[in-house]
C-alpha positions in Angstrom: 120.0 106.0 115.7 116.5 105.4 114.3 115.3 103.1 111.7 116.1 102.9 107.9 112.9 102.1 106.0 111.5 102.3 102.6 109.2 104.8 101.0 107.2 103.9 97.9 105.2 106.5 95.8 102.2 105.0 93.4 100.1 106.5 90.7 97.1 105.2 92.4 97.7 101.2 92.6 99.6 101.4 95.9 96.4 99.6 97.3 97.2 96.9 94.4 100.8 97.0 95.2 100.3 96.9 99.3 98.1 94.1 99.5 100.2 92.0 97.1 103.1 92.5 99.6 101.2 91.5 102.6 99.8 88.3 101.0 103.1 87.7 100.1 105.2 88.8 103.5 102.1 88.0 105.7 101.7 90.5 108.5 99.2 93.6 109.5 99.5 96.9 107.8 100.5 99.2 110.8 99.1 101.9 109.2 96.6 102.1 106.7 94.9 105.7 105.9 93.8 107.2 102.9 93.1 110.9 102.1 89.9 111.3 102.7 90.4 109.5 106.1 93.1 112.3 107.1 91.6 114.8 110.0 91.3 118.2 108.9 93.3 117.9 105.9 92.5 120.5 102.9 89.7 119.9 100.6 90.5 117.3 97.9 89.4 116.7 94.5 87.3 113.9 94.8 89.3 111.1 92.7 92.1 111.6 95.4 89.9 110.6 98.5 90.3 107.1 98.1 93.8 107.0 97.1 96.3 106.3 99.9 97.9 108.7 102.2 99.8 106.1 104.0 100.4 102.5 104.3 103.3 100.7 106.4 103.9 97.2 106.5 106.4 95.8 109.0 108.5 92.9 107.3 111.4 91.3 108.9 111.9 94.0 111.2 111.9 96.8 108.9 108.9 98.6 107.5 107.8 99.1 104.1 105.7 102.2 103.4 104.1 104.3 100.8 101.5 106.5 99.2 99.8 107.4 96.3 100.4 110.6 94.6 97.7 112.7 94.4 96.3 114.3 91.6 97.4 117.7 92.8 100.6 116.7 93.1 103.5 115.8 90.3 102.6 111.7 89.1 105.9 109.3 90.8 108.1 108.5 88.4 109.3 104.4 88.4 113.2 104.6 88.3 116.0 102.1 88.0 118.1 103.9 90.8 117.0 101.5 93.9 115.8 97.9 94.4 114.3 96.6 97.3 116.6 94.0 99.0 115.1 90.9 100.8 117.3 88.9 103.1 116.0 85.2 103.1 117.1 82.0 106.0 116.8 79.2 103.0 116.0 78.4 99.5 112.9 77.8 100.3 111.9 81.2 101.8 114.1 82.4 99.1 111.7 80.6 96.7 108.3 81.3 98.5 109.4 85.4 98.5 110.6 85.5 94.8 107.7 83.6 93.4 105.4 85.8 95.0 106.5 89.3 94.5 107.9 88.6 90.9 104.3 86.8 89.9 103.0 89.4 87.3 106.5 91.2 87.0 109.7 90.5 84.8 112.4 88.2 86.4 115.3 89.9 85.3 118.1 87.2 87.5 116.5 83.7 88.3 117.4 82.6 91.8 120.7 80.5 91.5 124.0 80.4 93.2 126.6 83.4 92.8 129.8 84.7 94.2 128.7 86.7 96.6 125.2 84.8 97.9 124.2 81.0 98.3 121.0 81.6 96.5 120.1 85.5 94.7 117.6 86.5 92.3 116.3 89.8 91.0 113.3 90.8 89.3 111.0 94.1 88.9 107.4 93.4 90.3 104.3 93.9 88.5 104.2 97.5 89.6 107.6 98.3 88.6 109.4 97.8 91.8 112.8 96.2 91.7 113.7 93.4 94.2 116.5 91.4 95.3 116.3 87.9 97.1 119.1 86.6 98.5 120.7 84.6 101.3 123.5 86.4 102.9 126.9 84.6 102.9 129.2 85.0 100.4 132.9 86.5 99.9 131.5 89.8 99.6 129.6 89.5 102.8 132.6 88.8 105.0 
């Protein structure tokens, strides 16, 4: 079987979001292409040419991918039916990731010890994406 990765859709702020994610996680983009850079693509409205058609950032053995919705498509709807979960190896790493990603967002659960994780927290980032950061190893992980 191949891998399972997360693909996010944005309404014009994919570049800003992924530059932020890159700053927090480090690494380099595997792919970064605007709609205007597509070879042999369909004619596009001028306002869609600088939107991201595809971006991918490797994170901890997975790939976070995203795109902007061009103006010719229905807008992306941010929902509450998913979270991106990041497993970390230490409280220090958890604090770094949590602090960086939650900057400008809304913390729903600060980093803390829980019955399911030695250290865990939740927030919605400044782009409306819900995240969970934690260390594996609580009773639910056994």
